[in-house]
TILO-655254 format. One record per atom (N, C-alpha, C, O): x, y, z; chain. Coordinates in pm, whole numbers, m for minus. Each point is the difference from the previous one (the first is absolute). Example, Ala and Ser with C-alpha at 12.3 -4.5 7.8 and 13.67 -1.06 7.14 Angstrom:
<kolkes>
- xx|yy|zz|papa
- 1319|m569|780|A
- m89|119|0|A
- 90|120|0|A
- 104|m2|66|A
- m139|107|m138|A
- 82|119|6|A
- m77|109|73|A
- 51|111|17|A
</kolkes>
This chain:
<kolkes>
- xx|yy|zz|papa
- 1309|m10316|23706|A
- 96|m60|m95|A
- 21|m147|36|A
- 15|m33|117|A
- m15|m55|m217|A
- 24|m142|24|A
- 145|m24|38|A
- 88|81|m29|A
- m65|m194|96|A
- 132|m25|58|A
- 110|m13|m105|A
- 116|29|30|A
- m149|m73|m151|A
- 103|m25|m100|A
- m5|99|m116|A
- 57|m27|m106|A
- m123|139|124|A
- m8|101|m104|A
- 140|47|m41|A
- 83|33|86|A
- m58|m31|m216|A
- 130|42|m51|A
- 101|m112|m13|A
- 110|21|m52|A
- m145|m140|98|A
- 91|m114|m9|A
- m32|m84|m123|A
- m112|4|m52|A
- 211|m80|7|A
- m17|m88|m115|A
- 37|m142|41|A
- 105|m22|59|A
- m193|m72|m91|A
- 21|m140|36|A
- 7|m86|m125|A
- m68|25|m99|A
- 152|m127|105|A
- 3|m106|m102|A
- m41|m130|67|A
- 60|m41|99|A
- m163|m23|m154|A
- m49|m127|53|A
- 20|m106|m107|A
- m62|8|m106|A
- 147|m105|131|A
- 19|m107|m98|A
- m112|m102|15|A
- m51|m25|110|A
- 13|m34|m222|A
- m111|m95|3|A
- m129|66|42|A
- m75|m55|82|A
- 47|172|m138|A
- m113|80|48|A
- m129|m16|m77|A
- m92|79|20|A
- 83|m178|m108|A
- m119|m11|m84|A
- m115|m74|68|A
- m113|9|m46|A
- 140|m82|154|A
- m105|m79|62|A
- 35|m31|144|A
- 112|26|44|A
- m207|m82|28|A
- 23|m51|135|A
- 58|103|95|A
- m46|114|6|A
- 146|m156|68|A
- 62|86|100|A
- 60|125|m65|A
- m16|110|53|A
- 84|m126|m165|A
- 63|114|m65|A
- m99|107|m42|A
- 26|119|18|A
- m140|m161|m74|A
- m101|97|m41|A
- m58|72|121|A
- m22|121|m4|A
- m1|m196|113|A
- m53|62|122|A
- 99|100|57|A
- m40|107|47|A
- 169|m140|m50|A
- 103|92|49|A
- 4|126|m86|A
- 5|111|52|A
- m8|m129|m185|A
- 4|116|m90|A
- m117|93|28|A
- 17|122|8|A
- m136|m179|5|A
- m119|83|26|A
- 9|69|136|A
- m38|117|12|A
- 86|m187|90|A
- 8|59|133|A
- 101|115|4|A
- m29|105|56|A
- 145|m125|m115|A
- 101|106|0|A
- m50|121|m77|A
- 25|114|40|A
- m94|m139|m151|A
- m59|111|m75|A
- m104|72|84|A
- m9|123|m3|A
- m71|m199|77|A
- m100|60|86|A
- 61|85|110|A
- m64|93|50|A
- 189|m124|m13|A
- 71|79|101|A
- 72|119|m62|A
- 65|77|70|A
- m77|m62|m203|A
- 55|118|m64|A
- 120|m21|m89|A
- 46|95|m64|A
- 8|m217|60|A
- 120|m25|m81|A
- m34|m16|m147|A
- m107|m50|m35|A
- 198|93|m51|A
- m4|m41|m140|A
- 58|m141|m6|A
- 96|m31|71|A
- m154|m55|m155|A
- 36|m142|4|A
- 31|m53|m139|A
- m77|18|m94|A
- 192|m85|82|A
- 31|m81|m117|A
- m15|m146|39|A
- 36|m38|111|A
- m89|m42|m200|A
- m17|m143|30|A
- 46|m83|m117|A
- m22|36|m116|A
- 85|m148|146|A
- 49|m88|m105|A
- m94|m118|m18|A
- m76|m38|89|A
- 86|m19|m209|A
- m72|m123|m32|A
- 87|m80|m96|A
- 90|54|m64|A
- m119|m184|55|A
- 72|m85|m96|A
- m85|m19|m125|A
- 41|36|m110|A
- m162|m94|128|A
- m86|m31|m114|A
- m137|69|6|A
- m61|24|m104|A
- 13|7|223|A
- m138|46|14|A
- m10|152|m19|A
- m25|76|93|A
- 47|m34|m219|A
- 2|143|m30|A
- m135|65|29|A
- m5|110|55|A
- m103|m176|m91|A
- m132|60|18|A
- m31|21|148|A
- m53|104|38|A
- 86|m202|44|A
- m25|15|143|A
- 86|111|59|A
- m46|75|87|A
- 169|m64|m133|A
- 87|108|48|A
- m58|136|m38|A
- 0|93|80|A
- m48|m82|m204|A
- m59|126|m43|A
- m125|33|80|A
- m27|117|28|A
- m50|m218|8|A
- m120|23|80|A
- 36|57|137|A
- m67|91|49|A
- 173|m143|13|A
- 44|54|129|A
- 41|145|m15|A
- m36|86|80|A
- 114|m59|m187|A
- 46|137|m22|A
- m117|94|m28|A
- m2|113|50|A
- m95|m158|m128|A
- m114|86|m31|A
- m83|27|125|A
- m53|110|16|A
- 43|m208|70|A
- m74|23|126|A
- 70|106|84|A
- m65|84|61|A
- 198|m88|m59|A
- 76|101|74|A
- m22|138|m61|A
- m24|97|72|A
- 31|m89|m204|A
- m18|129|m66|A
- m142|52|19|A
- m21|121|16|A
- m76|m212|m18|A
- m139|42|19|A
- m21|62|138|A
- m90|82|19|A
- 173|m121|76|A
- m7|57|133|A
- 84|125|17|A
- 14|51|111|A
- 41|m3|m221|A
- 78|123|4|A
- 149|m21|18|A
- 74|97|18|A
- m28|m222|m22|A
- 142|m27|19|A
- 78|m12|m130|A
- m56|7|m109|A
- 186|m24|123|A
- 89|m21|m114|A
- 48|m144|2|A
- 33|m54|105|A
- m28|m8|m224|A
- 40|m140|m7|A
- 73|m26|m131|A
- m26|65|m101|A
- 118|m160|105|A
- 72|m45|m119|A
- 4|m152|2|A
- 5|m62|106|A
- m7|3|m223|A
- 2|m145|m15|A
- 128|m39|m72|A
- 34|57|m103|A
- 38|m155|158|A
- 130|m41|m54|A
- 0|m151|m22|A
- m21|m76|94|A
- 45|33|m217|A
- 14|m143|m27|A
- 140|m43|41|A
- 99|60|m42|A
- m91|m164|123|A
- 131|m48|47|A
- m10|m147|39|A
- m89|m38|77|A
- 178|m41|m129|A
- 14|m139|44|A
- 120|m2|93|A
- 114|2|m46|A
- m139|m7|175|A
- 108|16|97|A
- 92|m121|7|A
- 99|2|74|A
- m129|m107|m149|A
- 95|m110|m13|A
- 117|39|m91|A
- 105|m64|3|A
- m124|170|m82|A
- 110|49|m84|A
- 81|101|80|A
- m58|91|59|A
- 190|m105|m55|A
- 83|82|89|A
- m18|150|m17|A
- 4|73|99|A
- m22|m26|m221|A
- m6|143|m21|A
- m134|65|28|A
- m8|122|9|A
- m98|m201|4|A
- m134|58|7|A
- m29|70|132|A
- m75|98|2|A
- 131|m146|108|A
- m26|63|129|A
- 54|143|4|A
- m71|93|38|A
- 195|m76|m78|A
- 59|134|m1|A
- m69|89|m102|A
- m19|119|25|A
- m19|m176|m139|A
- m68|81|m102|A
- m137|46|50|A
- m43|110|m34|A
- m25|m191|112|A
- m129|42|56|A
- 18|121|92|A
- m83|91|0|A
- 191|m90|75|A
- 29|116|85|A
- 27|123|m86|A
- m53|108|27|A
- 134|m124|m130|A
- 34|114|m84|A
- m123|52|m75|A
- m15|121|m18|A
- m72|m211|m25|A
- m124|43|m66|A
- m87|80|96|A
- m62|100|m39|A
- 57|m144|164|A
- m78|72|100|A
- 52|142|15|A
- m77|95|5|A
- 208|m81|3|A
- 60|132|15|A
- m27|87|m122|A
- m31|119|13|A
- 41|m179|m131|A
- m24|78|m122|A
- m145|45|m11|A
- m27|113|m40|A
- m67|m200|76|A
- m141|31|m21|A
- m63|77|116|A
- m91|80|m21|A
- 139|m105|144|A
- m63|63|116|A
- 93|95|75|A
- m40|63|97|A
- 166|m54|m143|A
- 89|103|52|A
- 95|m41|109|A
- 101|68|21|A
- m129|m177|49|A
- 85|m42|112|A
- m48|m136|48|A
- m98|m54|m53|A
- 163|m2|152|A
- m51|m118|69|A
- 38|12|147|A
- 118|15|35|A
- m218|m22|50|A
- 20|11|145|A
- m30|m130|72|A
- 55|m27|107|A
- m142|m54|m165|A
- m48|m123|63|A
- 9|m113|m101|A
- m56|9|m109|A
- 126|m115|145|A
- 7|m120|m84|A
- m69|m113|75|A
- 37|m33|113|A
- m138|m27|m176|A
- m68|m116|57|A
- 30|m120|m88|A
- m53|m10|m111|A
- 136|m80|160|A
- 37|m121|m73|A
- m106|m107|29|A
- 11|m75|97|A
- m111|70|m183|A
- m111|m92|22|A
- 1|m119|m95|A
- m50|m107|36|A
- 105|122|m155|A
- m4|m107|m99|A
- 64|m126|57|A
- 101|5|69|A
- m162|m119|m100|A
- 54|m126|50|A
- m33|m114|m93|A
- m84|12|m89|A
- 151|m122|110|A
- m21|m121|m79|A
- m39|m111|95|A
- 76|m36|90|A
- m196|m19|m109|A
- m50|m105|89|A
- 22|m135|m63|A
- m52|m30|m107|A
- 130|m52|175|A
- 21|m138|m44|A
- 0|m89|124|A
- 71|28|97|A
- m150|m132|m100|A
- m1|m92|113|A
- m21|m142|m50|A
- m49|m22|m111|A
- 86|m71|192|A
- m9|m141|m35|A
- 114|m75|65|A
- 90|62|58|A
- m91|m193|m66|A
- 107|m80|60|A
- 138|41|m51|A
- 16|42|m114|A
- 81|m55|201|A
- 137|39|m34|A
- 45|m62|m131|A
- 66|65|m81|A
- m101|m191|60|A
- 47|m73|m118|A
- m57|56|m130|A
- 55|m25|m107|A
- m164|101|115|A
- m63|51|m121|A
- 43|142|m36|A
- m36|50|m106|A
- 112|14|193|A
- 43|137|m27|A
- 106|m3|m111|A
- 103|m65|13|A
- m131|136|m122|A
- 92|1|m112|A
- 107|108|16|A
- m16|93|80|A
- 123|m107|m156|A
- 104|103|2|A
- m56|132|m51|A
- 42|107|46|A
- m137|m113|m139|A
- m62|123|m52|A
- m82|69|108|A
- 5|123|13|A
- m79|m201|66|A
- m77|59|111|A
- 94|64|102|A
- m26|110|49|A
- 135|m179|m18|A
- 97|53|95|A
- 57|133|m50|A
- 6|97|75|A
- 34|m95|m201|A
- 60|122|m55|A
- m100|116|m1|A
- 36|113|34|A
- m160|m141|m72|A
- m98|109|m7|A
- m37|51|140|A
- m16|120|20|A
- 2|m212|76|A
- m32|43|136|A
- 108|90|56|A
- m30|104|59|A
- 155|m141|m76|A
- 110|83|52|A
- 12|130|m79|A
- 31|105|57|A
- m57|m111|m187|A
- 10|121|m82|A
- m107|102|39|A
- 30|118|17|A
- m155|m163|m2|A
- m110|92|28|A
- m5|37|147|A
- m13|118|34|A
- 23|m216|54|A
- m22|24|143|A
- 121|59|71|A
- m14|63|105|A
- 134|m81|m160|A
- 120|46|69|A
- 81|99|m86|A
- 20|115|38|A
- 25|m162|m155|A
- 88|87|m79|A
- m67|130|m41|A
- 61|106|8|A
- m187|m113|m51|A
- m67|122|m44|A
- m21|98|114|A
- 2|121|m20|A
- m23|m174|140|A
- m16|87|117|A
- 130|75|27|A
- 0|121|25|A
- 110|m193|m30|A
- 131|63|18|A
- 24|106|m106|A
- 40|112|32|A
- m63|m147|m159|A
- 31|93|m109|A
- m92|121|1|A
- 44|111|m30|A
- m171|m131|63|A
- m92|114|9|A
- 40|92|115|A
- m2|122|m14|A
- 37|m181|128|A
- 44|81|114|A
- 127|77|m33|A
- 14|117|35|A
- 78|m183|m101|A
- 126|64|m39|A
- m27|121|m90|A
- 58|107|18|A
- m147|m127|m116|A
- m31|109|m93|A
- m77|112|69|A
- 29|117|m21|A
- m127|m155|105|A
- m82|102|67|A
- 83|82|98|A
- m21|121|13|A
- 115|m186|55|A
- 81|70|99|A
- 81|114|m62|A
- 32|97|68|A
- 0|m109|m196|A
- 74|106|m68|A
- m82|128|m11|A
- 56|109|m13|A
- m187|m122|19|A
- m89|115|m16|A
- m61|48|131|A
- m50|111|7|A
- 55|m194|96|A
- m68|33|125|A
- 84|90|88|A
- 123|m7|2|A
- m193|93|71|A
- 64|81|102|A
- m59|m32|135|A
- m60|m105|20|A
- 78|196|73|A
- m55|m13|135|A
- m149|m34|m7|A
- m76|65|m72|A
- 36|m166|145|A
- m140|m40|2|A
- m36|m105|m102|A
- m116|m38|m11|A
- 213|m10|m65|A
- m27|m106|m96|A
- m42|m129|69|A
- 40|m26|114|A
- m120|m52|m183|A
- m51|m125|57|A
- 18|m114|m100|A
- m37|12|m117|A
- 94|m122|162|A
- 6|m123|m78|A
- m76|m105|79|A
- 42|m40|109|A
- m154|m5|m164|A
- m89|m94|68|A
- m16|m123|m88|A
- m41|12|m116|A
- 72|m128|169|A
- m11|m124|m77|A
- m108|m88|60|A
- m20|m3|121|A
- m48|m68|m209|A
- m105|m93|44|A
- 59|m139|6|A
- 39|m58|m102|A
- m33|4|222|A
- 57|m132|21|A
- m107|m107|10|A
- m85|m12|m88|A
- 90|m66|195|A
- m95|m110|15|A
- m2|m45|145|A
- 100|13|72|A
- m214|m66|m30|A
- m7|m59|134|A
- 91|m120|12|A
- 30|m44|111|A
- 14|m10|m225|A
- 95|m112|6|A
- 135|44|57|A
- 83|m85|34|A
- m61|215|m23|A
- 122|47|66|A
- 3|m38|147|A
- 107|m9|60|A
- m225|m13|m2|A
- m6|m35|141|A
- m47|m140|29|A
- 23|m53|108|A
- m90|m9|m207|A
- m55|m133|24|A
- m28|m68|m133|A
- m74|53|m83|A
- 132|m169|63|A
- m28|m82|m118|A
- m90|m114|47|A
- 44|m86|76|A
- m171|83|m120|A
- m98|m89|61|A
- 11|m146|m39|A
- m59|m86|66|A
- 133|56|m171|A
- 9|m138|m44|A
- 86|m10|m124|A
- 60|99|m42|A
- m54|m216|m19|A
- 82|m18|m119|A
- m60|72|m121|A
- m117|36|m2|A
- 201|m17|m97|A
- m45|57|m126|A
- 28|147|m18|A
- m33|58|m103|A
- 96|6|204|A
- 20|145|m6|A
- 147|39|10|A
- 32|113|36|A
- 56|m206|m68|A
- 143|27|15|A
- 43|121|m82|A
- 70|87|50|A
- m112|m83|m176|A
- 46|106|m89|A
- m49|137|46|A
- 77|95|6|A
- m205|m85|26|A
- m54|128|42|A
- 59|45|132|A
- 33|117|17|A
- m19|m210|78|A
- 57|35|129|A
- 144|50|m15|A
- 40|97|64|A
- 36|m164|m150|A
- 139|40|m21|A
- 8|140|m61|A
- 74|85|48|A
- m151|m63|m155|A
- 9|128|m71|A
- m48|116|87|A
- 65|105|4|A
- m177|m122|64|A
- m54|109|80|A
- 83|26|126|A
- 11|115|44|A
- 47|m218|13|A
- 83|20|118|A
- 125|79|m33|A
- 55|70|87|A
- m8|m79|m211|A
- 115|80|m40|A
- m27|149|17|A
- 93|78|19|A
- m220|m38|m27|A
- m34|142|14|A
- 22|51|142|A
- 15|121|21|A
- m12|m212|77|A
- 27|43|137|A
- 141|58|9|A
- 19|110|52|A
- 78|m184|m101|A
- 138|48|2|A
- 20|122|m87|A
- 73|92|36|A
- m138|m92|m152|A
- 12|114|m91|A
- m55|126|66|A
- 60|107|m11|A
- m173|m118|78|A
- m61|116|66|A
- 89|53|111|A
- 16|121|13|A
- 40|m209|66|A
- 89|44|108|A
- 125|68|m57|A
- 47|100|53|A
- 6|m157|m161|A
- 118|61|m61|A
- m30|136|m58|A
- 79|93|15|A
- m193|m80|m82|A
- m39|130|m56|A
- m20|104|110|A
- 37|116|m16|A
- m96|m160|128|A
- m23|93|110|A
- 131|59|51|A
- 9|120|25|A
- 91|m204|m9|A
- 130|48|47|A
- 70|85|m106|A
- 63|102|32|A
- m74|m145|m156|A
- 68|71|m109|A
- m58|139|m22|A
- 73|97|m22|A
- m206|m87|29|A
- m68|123|m40|A
- m47|85|118|A
- m42|114|m19|A
- 49|m169|139|A
- m45|75|117|A
- 69|134|18|A
- m68|98|32|A
- 199|m87|m52|A
- 65|130|14|A
- m52|107|m95|A
- 20|119|23|A
- m87|m161|m130|A
- m58|95|m95|A
- m147|28|30|A
- m67|72|m74|A
- 16|m129|182|A
- m139|23|36|A
- m99|m83|m78|A
- m119|34|m6|A
- 165|m143|m55|A
- m86|m89|m78|A
- m26|m126|81|A
- 94|m60|52|A
- m219|19|m40|A
- m34|m121|74|A
- m21|m117|m94|A
- m32|17|m117|A
- 50|m137|172|A
- m26|m124|m74|A
- m78|m93|92|A
- 45|m31|110|A
- m160|m13|m156|A
- m85|m85|83|A
- m60|m112|m85|A
- 6|0|m122|A
- m64|m96|194|A
- m59|m118|m63|A
- m139|m19|56|A
- m21|14|121|A
- m75|m44|m207|A
- m135|m36|42|A
- m22|m146|m35|A
- 14|m39|m116|A
- m47|m42|216|A
- m18|m143|m21|A
- m148|m37|7|A
- m55|m12|109|A
- m10|m6|m225|A
- m142|m36|1|A
- m22|m146|40|A
- 85|m86|m25|A
- m199|62|86|A
- m48|m136|18|A
- m87|m37|m118|A
- 19|54|m109|A
- m116|m145|127|A
- m91|m35|m109|A
- m86|121|m39|A
- m77|51|81|A
- 92|m6|m204|A
- m72|117|m50|A
- m83|m43|m121|A
- 50|m70|m89|A
- m175|111|85|A
- m92|m40|m106|A
- 33|73|m130|A
- m40|114|m19|A
- 114|m181|m70|A
- 40|55|m129|A
- m17|m108|m107|A
- m34|m114|31|A
- 57|152|m156|A
- m5|m98|m109|A
- 98|m114|24|A
- m28|m115|m34|A
- 143|148|91|A
- 104|m100|21|A
- m31|m93|116|A
- 48|m114|4|A
- m127|160|91|A
- m30|m81|118|A
- m143|29|46|A
- m20|62|105|A
- m80|m105|m182|A
- m138|37|31|A
- m52|m64|129|A
- 40|m110|38|A
- m129|183|28|A
- m57|m48|127|A
- m92|m119|m19|A
- m43|m60|99|A
- 12|25|m224|A
- m79|m120|m26|A
- 82|m106|m73|A
- m55|m89|m64|A
- 188|100|73|A
- 88|m95|m67|A
- 8|m134|71|A
- m58|m18|107|A
- 130|m74|m168|A
- 8|m137|51|A
- 61|m8|139|A
- m37|m87|79|A
- 130|175|m48|A
- 69|m7|130|A
- m47|110|96|A
- 61|21|105|A
- m169|48|m140|A
- m42|116|79|A
- m38|m37|143|A
- 36|70|94|A
- m109|m179|m76|A
- m41|m39|135|A
- 122|m29|87|A
- 4|36|117|A
- 95|m102|m175|A
- 122|m30|75|A
- 72|130|38|A
- 45|14|114|A
- m36|79|m208|A
- 69|125|29|A
- m74|81|107|A
- 63|58|88|A
- m195|m56|m96|A
- m77|70|104|A
- 26|m60|137|A
- 8|72|100|A
- 4|m204|m95|A
- 18|m68|129|A
- 133|36|66|A
- 16|m19|121|A
- 79|71|m199|A
- 131|34|55|A
- 4|140|60|A
- 96|36|68|A
- m200|44|m94|A
- m2|136|52|A
- m72|6|134|A
- m88|m82|28|A
- 124|179|53|A
- m69|20|127|A
- m141|55|m21|A
- m90|m27|80|A
- 69|103|m187|A
- m130|60|m27|A
- m93|m94|m77|A
- m121|25|m8|A
- 176|m132|m48|A
- m82|m97|m69|A
- m57|47|m132|A
- m103|m51|m43|A
- 168|145|m23|A
- m50|50|m127|A
- 112|55|m85|A
- 111|24|47|A
- m142|m5|m174|A
- 91|65|m93|A
- m1|152|23|A
- m98|56|48|A
- 209|7|m85|A
- 3|145|m6|A
- m35|48|m139|A
- m18|m80|m92|A
- 10|211|76|A
- m29|62|m129|A
- 122|79|m47|A
- 81|42|82|A
- m68|m21|m212|A
- 112|82|m49|A
- 7|136|67|A
- 108|54|20|A
- m224|2|15|A
- m2|130|66|A
- 68|m2|137|A
- 47|104|46|A
- m43|m220|18|A
- 70|m10|129|A
- 150|21|m19|A
- 65|65|82|A
- m12|m120|m188|A
- 143|18|m29|A
- 25|144|m45|A
- 100|61|38|A
- m191|m7|m118|A
- 15|138|m47|A
- 4|97|117|A
- 75|98|m3|A
- m157|m123|106|A
- m1|89|117|A
- 134|m3|71|A
- 49|104|44|A
- 11|m222|m33|A
- 131|m11|65|A
- 107|73|m81|A
- 84|69|57|A
- m88|m84|m189|A
- 97|67|m86|A
- m16|152|11|A
- 99|73|9|A
- m224|m26|m8|A
- m24|144|12|A
- 54|54|132|A
- 55|110|4|A
- m71|m185|102|A
- 54|43|129|A
- 153|13|m8|A
- 56|101|43|A
- 9|m202|m96|A
- 146|2|m8|A
- 50|108|m96|A
- 108|56|20|A
- m186|m27|m123|A
- 39|103|m97|A
- m22|141|51|A
- 61|95|m50|A
- m148|m80|148|A
- m37|132|49|A
- 79|45|120|A
- 98|m64|38|A
- m140|174|23|A
- 70|54|116|A
- 11|m97|117|A
- 98|3|75|A
- m198|m89|m60|A
- 4|m95|111|A
- 113|m100|m10|A
- 39|m60|100|A
- 14|39|m222|A
- 107|m97|m19|A
- 139|58|0|A
- 96|m69|m34|A
- m83|196|73|A
- 132|64|m15|A
- 108|m56|92|A
- 119|15|m27|A
- m161|m81|138|A
- 100|m56|92|A
- m5|m153|1|A
- 42|m63|96|A
- m95|6|m203|A
- m9|m146|m14|A
- 90|m42|m115|A
- m22|40|m115|A
- 123|m119|143|A
- 89|m46|m107|A
- 70|m130|41|A
- 20|m27|118|A
- 15|m50|m219|A
- 74|m124|23|A
- m81|m110|63|A
- 58|m94|56|A
- m189|102|m63|A
- m83|m98|68|A
- m118|m39|m87|A
- m24|60|m105|A
- m50|m163|150|A
- m115|m49|m74|A
- m128|22|80|A
- 0|m12|123|A
- m107|43|m193|A
- m132|13|59|A
- m85|m116|m51|A
- m29|m8|m120|A
- m11|m81|209|A
- m82|m114|m38|A
- m146|43|m5|A
- m55|48|99|A
- m7|m66|m215|A
- m142|28|m18|A
- m62|m134|m42|A
- m32|m21|m117|A
- 16|m66|215|A
- m27|m141|m32|A
- m112|m63|82|A
- m17|m122|m1|A
- m61|204|71|A
- m111|m56|77|A
- 45|m93|112|A
- m78|m82|48|A
- 203|96|m5|A
- 51|m86|105|A
- 57|m131|m50|A
- 14|m95|78|A
- 19|89|m207|A
- 55|m123|m61|A
- 129|m43|70|A
- 23|m120|20|A
- 59|215|17|A
- 132|m34|56|A
- 1|3|154|A
- 108|m6|60|A
- m226|16|5|A
- 0|m1|145|A
- 15|m141|53|A
- 1|m21|122|A
</kolkes>
């Protein structure tokens, strides 16, 4: 029997990159998986079809997590379609970078809405359905431990907020047997940050391993925290960054 057989996971931002890899990995471990997308419906359906082709159960949920009600509704849709929710993976994020003077009020609002508020609201909604063994796992950033230079104020601020949120959730939900953890990726080869991008050589130079990671590296960490091995891990962050923060 796979480690997550009988469990149901919701992965936000699951249509591509890290989110898609997480959805596939959790399904491979036996979980039924719901995944959200904003615009890329076809890619989300492809992830779900791949899960079903492997014998798993999957649901696709359209949600713009910048809208206050969409995070909680994604949780409720998961429960309606898959019967429950045991694992919440807050992966959706908004990437904005550039000089401080160029950050718009709209960018600020969307970053805080997607990277912070939606995580809180999804956790709040999921906690109402979770029992002993529930898992809330959020995807943060290596910027939580090291900001390598100018241009990353907004992302560093938004992702660092997840550190306090995770610790608070751990204390709040620990008596119910629910854990809250954070995974902080380093440079990962995705559409948003390709390994052949303009800043890729600089990012590689900041890691101890001298290379980019893959979405599957983050998915493996999430699967560990979601499974039996993560039952005594809470209120902390796991850096999967190739030594970026060493």
